[in-house]
N, CA, C and O atoms as a GROMACS GRO file, in nm:
protein
  368
    1MET      N    1  -4.016   4.795   4.721
    1MET     CA    2  -4.002   4.654   4.700
    1MET      C    3  -3.862   4.625   4.646
    1MET      O    4  -3.809   4.698   4.562
    2GLY      N    5  -3.805   4.518   4.695
    2GLY     CA    6  -3.672   4.481   4.653
    2GLY      C    7  -3.673   4.362   4.559
    2GLY      O    8  -3.776   4.324   4.505
    3ALA      N    9  -3.555   4.304   4.543
    3ALA     CA   10  -3.541   4.186   4.457
    3ALA      C   11  -3.418   4.107   4.501
    3ALA      O   12  -3.320   4.162   4.551
    4GLU      N   13  -3.426   3.977   4.480
    4GLU     CA   14  -3.314   3.886   4.506
    4GLU      C   15  -3.282   3.815   4.375
    4GLU      O   16  -3.372   3.773   4.302
    5PHE      N   17  -3.152   3.801   4.346
    5PHE     CA   18  -3.113   3.729   4.225
    5PHE      C   19  -3.101   3.580   4.259
    5PHE      O   20  -3.035   3.543   4.356
    6SER      N   21  -3.165   3.497   4.179
    6SER     CA   22  -3.162   3.353   4.203
    6SER      C   23  -3.153   3.279   4.071
    6SER      O   24  -3.207   3.325   3.970
    7TYR      N   25  -3.086   3.165   4.071
    7TYR     CA   26  -3.076   3.085   3.949
    7TYR      C   27  -3.062   2.937   3.984
    7TYR      O   28  -3.034   2.900   4.098
    8ARG      N   29  -3.083   2.854   3.883
    8ARG     CA   30  -3.063   2.710   3.893
    8ARG      C   31  -2.980   2.666   3.774
    8ARG      O   32  -2.990   2.724   3.665
    9VAL      N   33  -2.897   2.563   3.794
    9VAL     CA   34  -2.816   2.507   3.687
    9VAL      C   35  -2.865   2.365   3.661
    9VAL      O   36  -2.883   2.286   3.753
   10TYR      N   37  -2.885   2.335   3.534
   10TYR     CA   38  -2.930   2.203   3.491
   10TYR      C   39  -2.822   2.145   3.401
   10TYR      O   40  -2.792   2.200   3.295
   11GLU      N   41  -2.765   2.034   3.442
   11GLU     CA   42  -2.652   1.972   3.372
   11GLU      C   43  -2.699   1.878   3.262
   11GLU      O   44  -2.658   1.761   3.256
   12LYS      N   45  -2.784   1.929   3.174
   12LYS     CA   46  -2.829   1.851   3.059
   12LYS      C   47  -2.860   1.946   2.946
   12LYS      O   48  -2.897   2.062   2.967
   13ALA      N   49  -2.843   1.896   2.823
   13ALA     CA   50  -2.863   1.980   2.706
   13ALA      C   51  -3.007   1.979   2.657
   13ALA      O   52  -3.046   2.069   2.583
   14ASP      N   53  -3.086   1.881   2.694
   14ASP     CA   54  -3.224   1.865   2.646
   14ASP      C   55  -3.312   1.977   2.701
   14ASP      O   56  -3.351   1.976   2.818
   15ARG      N   57  -3.341   2.073   2.616
   15ARG     CA   58  -3.414   2.192   2.659
   15ARG      C   59  -3.553   2.159   2.714
   15ARG      O   60  -3.597   2.220   2.811
   16ALA      N   61  -3.622   2.063   2.653
   16ALA     CA   62  -3.756   2.026   2.701
   16ALA      C   63  -3.749   1.967   2.842
   16ALA      O   64  -3.833   1.998   2.926
   17ALA      N   65  -3.649   1.884   2.867
   17ALA     CA   66  -3.632   1.825   3.002
   17ALA      C   67  -3.597   1.932   3.103
   17ALA      O   68  -3.646   1.930   3.216
   18VAL      N   69  -3.512   2.025   3.064
   18VAL     CA   70  -3.475   2.135   3.153
   18VAL      C   71  -3.598   2.220   3.185
   18VAL      O   72  -3.618   2.259   3.300
   19GLU      N   73  -3.679   2.248   3.086
   19GLU     CA   74  -3.799   2.329   3.109
   19GLU      C   75  -3.895   2.258   3.205
   19GLU      O   76  -3.954   2.323   3.292
   20ARG      N   77  -3.910   2.127   3.191
   20ARG     CA   78  -3.997   2.053   3.284
   20ARG      C   79  -3.943   2.060   3.426
   20ARG      O   80  -4.019   2.082   3.520
   21GLU      N   81  -3.812   2.042   3.442
   21GLU     CA   82  -3.752   2.050   3.576
   21GLU      C   83  -3.765   2.190   3.635
   21GLU      O   84  -3.791   2.206   3.754
   22TRP      N   85  -3.747   2.292   3.552
   22TRP     CA   86  -3.763   2.431   3.597
   22TRP      C   87  -3.907   2.454   3.645
   22TRP      O   88  -3.928   2.511   3.752
   23GLN      N   89  -4.005   2.410   3.566
   23GLN     CA   90  -4.145   2.427   3.604
   23GLN      C   91  -4.174   2.359   3.738
   23GLN      O   92  -4.245   2.415   3.822
   24THR      N   93  -4.120   2.241   3.758
   24THR     CA   94  -4.138   2.169   3.884
   24THR      C   95  -4.077   2.248   3.999
   24THR      O   96  -4.136   2.259   4.106
   25ALA      N   97  -3.957   2.302   3.977
   25ALA     CA   98  -3.889   2.380   4.082
   25ALA      C   99  -3.967   2.506   4.116
   25ALA      O  100  -3.977   2.543   4.234
   26VAL      N  101  -4.022   2.573   4.016
   26VAL     CA  102  -4.101   2.694   4.038
   26VAL      C  103  -4.228   2.661   4.117
   26VAL      O  104  -4.263   2.730   4.213
   27GLU      N  105  -4.297   2.554   4.077
   27GLU     CA  106  -4.420   2.514   4.148
   27GLU      C  107  -4.390   2.479   4.294
   27GLU      O  108  -4.465   2.516   4.384
   28ARG      N  109  -4.280   2.406   4.316
   28ARG     CA  110  -4.241   2.370   4.453
   28ARG      C  111  -4.210   2.496   4.534
   28ARG      O  112  -4.249   2.507   4.650
   29ASP      N  113  -4.139   2.590   4.473
   29ASP     CA  114  -4.106   2.714   4.542
   29ASP      C  115  -4.232   2.792   4.579
   29ASP      O  116  -4.240   2.846   4.689
   30LEU      N  117  -4.328   2.796   4.490
   30LEU     CA  118  -4.452   2.867   4.520
   30LEU      C  119  -4.526   2.803   4.637
   30LEU      O  120  -4.582   2.873   4.722
   31ARG      N  121  -4.526   2.669   4.643
   31ARG     CA  122  -4.591   2.601   4.756
   31ARG      C  123  -4.518   2.630   4.887
   31ARG      O  124  -4.581   2.652   4.990
   32GLU      N  125  -4.384   2.628   4.882
   32GLU     CA  126  -4.304   2.644   5.003
   32GLU      C  127  -4.292   2.789   5.050
   32GLU      O  128  -4.289   2.815   5.170
   33ASN      N  129  -4.285   2.884   4.955
   33ASN     CA  130  -4.257   3.023   4.991
   33ASN      C  131  -4.369   3.120   4.961
   33ASN      O  132  -4.359   3.238   4.994
   34GLY      N  133  -4.474   3.074   4.899
   34GLY     CA  134  -4.586   3.161   4.867
   34GLY      C  135  -4.564   3.238   4.738
   34GLY      O  136  -4.458   3.230   4.676
   35SER      N  137  -4.665   3.314   4.702
   35SER     CA  138  -4.660   3.386   4.574
   35SER      C  139  -4.656   3.538   4.592
   35SER      O  140  -4.691   3.612   4.500
   36SER      N  141  -4.614   3.583   4.708
   36SER     CA  142  -4.613   3.726   4.734
   36SER      C  143  -4.474   3.773   4.777
   36SER      O  144  -4.439   3.765   4.895
   37TYR      N  145  -4.396   3.821   4.683
   37TYR     CA  146  -4.268   3.886   4.712
   37TYR      C  147  -4.173   3.800   4.796
   37TYR      O  148  -4.114   3.848   4.893
   38SER      N  149  -4.159   3.673   4.759
   38SER     CA  150  -4.074   3.582   4.836
   38SER      C  151  -3.925   3.599   4.806
   38SER      O  152  -3.841   3.555   4.885
   39GLY      N  153  -3.892   3.661   4.694
   39GLY     CA  154  -3.751   3.675   4.656
   39GLY      C  155  -3.691   3.547   4.603
   39GLY      O  156  -3.568   3.535   4.595
   40SER      N  157  -3.774   3.451   4.566
   40SER     CA  158  -3.724   3.324   4.514
   40SER      C  159  -3.786   3.294   4.378
   40SER      O  160  -3.871   3.370   4.331
   41ILE      N  161  -3.746   3.185   4.316
   41ILE     CA  162  -3.778   3.160   4.175
   41ILE      C  163  -3.927   3.152   4.144
   41ILE      O  164  -3.966   3.167   4.028
   42GLY      N  165  -4.011   3.128   4.242
   42GLY     CA  166  -4.154   3.128   4.218
   42GLY      C  167  -4.204   3.261   4.164
   42GLY      O  168  -4.305   3.266   4.094
   43MET      N  169  -4.134   3.368   4.196
   43MET     CA  170  -4.173   3.501   4.150
   43MET      C  171  -4.151   3.518   3.999
   43MET      O  172  -4.204   3.611   3.939
   44LEU      N  173  -4.073   3.427   3.938
   44LEU     CA  174  -4.048   3.434   3.794
   44LEU      C  175  -4.160   3.368   3.714
   44LEU      O  176  -4.159   3.373   3.591
   45GLN      N  177  -4.256   3.307   3.783
   45GLN     CA  178  -4.378   3.252   3.722
   45GLN      C  179  -4.355   3.141   3.620
   45GLN      O  180  -4.446   3.110   3.544
   46GLY      N  181  -4.238   3.081   3.616
   46GLY     CA  182  -4.216   2.965   3.531
   46GLY      C  183  -4.187   2.994   3.386
   46GLY      O  184  -4.145   2.904   3.314
   47GLN      N  185  -4.208   3.116   3.340
   47GLN     CA  186  -4.179   3.150   3.201
   47GLN      C  187  -4.029   3.163   3.181
   47GLN      O  188  -3.957   3.202   3.273
   48ILE      N  189  -3.982   3.131   3.060
   48ILE     CA  190  -3.838   3.136   3.032
   48ILE      C  191  -3.813   3.207   2.900
   48ILE      O  192  -3.878   3.178   2.800
   49GLU      N  193  -3.718   3.299   2.902
   49GLU     CA  194  -3.666   3.360   2.780
   49GLU      C  195  -3.536   3.286   2.746
   49GLU      O  196  -3.435   3.306   2.814
   50TRP      N  197  -3.538   3.203   2.645
   50TRP     CA  198  -3.422   3.122   2.607
   50TRP      C  199  -3.327   3.208   2.524
   50TRP      O  200  -3.364   3.255   2.416
   51ARG      N  201  -3.206   3.230   2.574
   51ARG     CA  202  -3.107   3.315   2.507
   51ARG      C  203  -3.006   3.231   2.429
   51ARG      O  204  -2.993   3.111   2.452
   52ARG      N  205  -2.936   3.295   2.337
   52ARG     CA  206  -2.836   3.225   2.255
   52ARG      C  207  -2.696   3.227   2.314
   52ARG      O  208  -2.607   3.155   2.268
   53GLU      N  209  -2.676   3.309   2.415
   53GLU     CA  210  -2.542   3.323   2.473
   53GLU      C  211  -2.497   3.190   2.535
   53GLU      O  212  -2.577   3.113   2.589
   54ARG      N  213  -2.366   3.165   2.526
   54ARG     CA  214  -2.305   3.042   2.579
   54ARG      C  215  -2.189   3.078   2.670
   54ARG      O  216  -2.108   3.166   2.638
   55PHE      N  217  -2.181   3.010   2.783
   55PHE     CA  218  -2.074   3.034   2.879
   55PHE      C  219  -2.019   2.901   2.927
   55PHE      O  220  -2.095   2.808   2.953
   56GLU      N  221  -1.889   2.892   2.939
   56GLU     CA  222  -1.826   2.773   2.996
   56GLU      C  223  -1.814   2.785   3.147
   56GLU      O  224  -1.802   2.685   3.218
   57ASP      N  225  -1.818   2.906   3.196
   57ASP     CA  226  -1.795   2.936   3.337
   57ASP      C  227  -1.925   2.979   3.404
   57ASP      O  228  -1.994   3.068   3.355
   58ARG      N  229  -1.958   2.917   3.517
   58ARG     CA  230  -2.082   2.952   3.589
   58ARG      C  231  -2.083   3.096   3.637
   58ARG      O  232  -2.187   3.162   3.634
   59ASP      N  233  -1.970   3.145   3.681
   59ASP     CA  234  -1.965   3.284   3.729
   59ASP      C  235  -1.998   3.382   3.618
   59ASP      O  236  -2.072   3.478   3.640
   60LYS      N  237  -1.943   3.359   3.498
   60LYS     CA  238  -1.972   3.448   3.386
   60LYS      C  239  -2.117   3.438   3.343
   60LYS      O  240  -2.178   3.538   3.307
   61ALA      N  241  -2.173   3.318   3.347
   61ALA     CA  242  -2.314   3.300   3.311
   61ALA      C  243  -2.404   3.372   3.411
   61ALA      O  244  -2.497   3.442   3.371
   62SER      N  245  -2.376   3.356   3.540
   62SER     CA  246  -2.461   3.422   3.640
   62SER      C  247  -2.442   3.574   3.635
   62SER      O  248  -2.539   3.648   3.656
   63ASP      N  249  -2.320   3.622   3.607
   63ASP     CA  250  -2.299   3.766   3.591
   63ASP      C  251  -2.382   3.820   3.475
   63ASP      O  252  -2.443   3.927   3.486
   64PHE      N  253  -2.385   3.747   3.364
   64PHE     CA  254  -2.463   3.789   3.248
   64PHE      C  255  -2.611   3.799   3.285
   64PHE      O  256  -2.675   3.901   3.258
   65LEU      N  257  -2.665   3.693   3.345
   65LEU     CA  258  -2.806   3.695   3.383
   65LEU      C  259  -2.836   3.808   3.481
   65LEU      O  260  -2.938   3.877   3.469
   66CYS      N  261  -2.747   3.827   3.576
   66CYS     CA  262  -2.764   3.932   3.676
   66CYS      C  263  -2.768   4.070   3.610
   66CYS      O  264  -2.847   4.156   3.650
   67ASP      N  265  -2.683   4.091   3.511
   67ASP     CA  266  -2.674   4.221   3.443
   67ASP      C  267  -2.790   4.244   3.346
   67ASP      O  268  -2.838   4.356   3.333
   68LYS      N  269  -2.835   4.139   3.277
   68LYS     CA  270  -2.932   4.155   3.169
   68LYS      C  271  -3.078   4.138   3.211
   68LYS      O  272  -3.168   4.197   3.149
   69HIS      N  273  -3.103   4.059   3.315
   69HIS     CA  274  -3.242   4.033   3.353
   69HIS      C  275  -3.301   4.153   3.427
   69HIS      O  276  -3.231   4.224   3.500
   70GLN      N  277  -3.430   4.175   3.406
   70GLN     CA  278  -3.502   4.281   3.475
   70GLN      C  279  -3.613   4.221   3.561
   70GLN      O  280  -3.685   4.131   3.517
   71LYS      N  281  -3.625   4.272   3.681
   71LYS     CA  282  -3.731   4.228   3.771
   71LYS      C  283  -3.866   4.238   3.700
   71LYS      O  284  -3.889   4.330   3.622
   72TRP      N  285  -3.953   4.143   3.726
   72TRP     CA  286  -4.088   4.130   3.671
   72TRP      C  287  -4.090   4.068   3.532
   72TRP      O  288  -4.198   4.046   3.477
   73LYS      N  289  -3.975   4.040   3.474
   73LYS     CA  290  -3.968   3.976   3.342
   73LYS      C  291  -3.955   3.825   3.360
   73LYS      O  292  -3.918   3.779   3.469
   74PRO      N  293  -3.983   3.746   3.254
   74PRO     CA  294  -3.964   3.602   3.265
   74PRO      C  295  -3.818   3.568   3.294
   74PRO      O  296  -3.728   3.647   3.266
   75ALA      N  297  -3.796   3.452   3.352
   75ALA     CA  298  -3.659   3.406   3.377
   75ALA      C  299  -3.582   3.402   3.246
   75ALA      O  300  -3.641   3.387   3.139
   76MET      N  301  -3.451   3.415   3.254
   76MET     CA  302  -3.366   3.404   3.136
   76MET      C  303  -3.284   3.276   3.148
   76MET      O  304  -3.245   3.236   3.257
   77ALA      N  305  -3.258   3.214   3.032
   77ALA     CA  306  -3.178   3.092   3.028
   77ALA      C  307  -3.063   3.109   2.930
   77ALA      O  308  -3.081   3.161   2.820
   78VAL      N  309  -2.944   3.066   2.971
   78VAL     CA  310  -2.827   3.066   2.884
   78VAL      C  311  -2.760   2.929   2.894
   78VAL      O  312  -2.771   2.860   2.995
   79VAL      N  313  -2.691   2.892   2.787
   79VAL     CA  314  -2.614   2.769   2.790
   79VAL      C  315  -2.496   2.790   2.884
   79VAL      O  316  -2.426   2.890   2.877
   80CYS      N  317  -2.476   2.692   2.972
   80CYS     CA  318  -2.368   2.698   3.070
   80CYS      C  319  -2.299   2.562   3.070
   80CYS      O  320  -2.355   2.463   3.118
   81GLY      N  321  -2.177   2.557   3.016
   81GLY     CA  322  -2.109   2.429   3.004
   81GLY      C  323  -2.186   2.340   2.908
   81GLY      O  324  -2.211   2.379   2.794
   82THR      N  325  -2.223   2.221   2.954
   82THR     CA  326  -2.300   2.129   2.869
   82THR      C  327  -2.449   2.132   2.903
   82THR      O  328  -2.525   2.049   2.854
   83GLY      N  329  -2.489   2.227   2.986
   83GLY     CA  330  -2.629   2.236   3.027
   83GLY      C  331  -2.682   2.378   3.016
   83GLY      O  332  -2.643   2.454   2.927
   84TRP      N  333  -2.770   2.412   3.108
   84TRP     CA  334  -2.836   2.543   3.108
   84TRP      C  335  -2.835   2.606   3.246
   84TRP      O  336  -2.839   2.536   3.347
   85MET      N  337  -2.828   2.739   3.250
   85MET     CA  338  -2.849   2.815   3.372
   85MET      C  339  -2.973   2.899   3.347
   85MET      O  340  -2.984   2.966   3.244
   86ILE      N  341  -3.066   2.895   3.442
   86ILE     CA  342  -3.190   2.972   3.433
   86ILE      C  343  -3.205   3.054   3.561
   86ILE      O  344  -3.184   3.003   3.671
   87GLY      N  345  -3.242   3.180   3.546
   87GLY     CA  346  -3.261   3.262   3.665
   87GLY      C  347  -3.302   3.403   3.635
   87GLY      O  348  -3.336   3.438   3.522
   88GLY      N  349  -3.297   3.486   3.739
   88GLY     CA  350  -3.332   3.625   3.724
   88GLY      C  351  -3.355   3.692   3.858
   88GLY      O  352  -3.336   3.632   3.963
   89TRP      N  353  -3.397   3.817   3.851
   89TRP     CA  354  -3.428   3.896   3.970
   89TRP      C  355  -3.571   3.865   4.016
   89TRP      O  356  -3.666   3.882   3.940
   90CYS      N  357  -3.584   3.821   4.139
   90CYS     CA  358  -3.712   3.777   4.194
   90CYS      C  359  -3.760   3.880   4.295
   90CYS      O  360  -3.688   3.915   4.388
   91SER      N  361  -3.881   3.930   4.276
   91SER     CA  362  -3.933   4.035   4.363
   91SER      C  363  -3.940   3.989   4.509
   91SER      O  364  -3.976   3.876   4.540
   92SER      N  365  -3.905   4.083   4.597
   92SER     CA  366  -3.906   4.052   4.742
   92SER      C  367  -3.959   4.173   4.818
   92SER      O  368  -3.969   4.169   4.941
   0.00000   0.00000   0.00000
């Protein structure tokens, strides 16, 4: 089984609003792509590990998530600019 790295960027600081949008995106992905090794964010099951790391640059934020996240674990979130980046390795 493989994995695909996927993330979303939310341009707002309100963590509760970001979490609601993330949950909606995960639910939509599960409806569209199914729940069996799709390689997309539905495989992260909507859970989020909120990290303290902050990045001004999207590339550095995604590199961090790519390096630190482990497949089968909840999505990770880091501050990116004035908002949040959430993502991780999605089973495929």
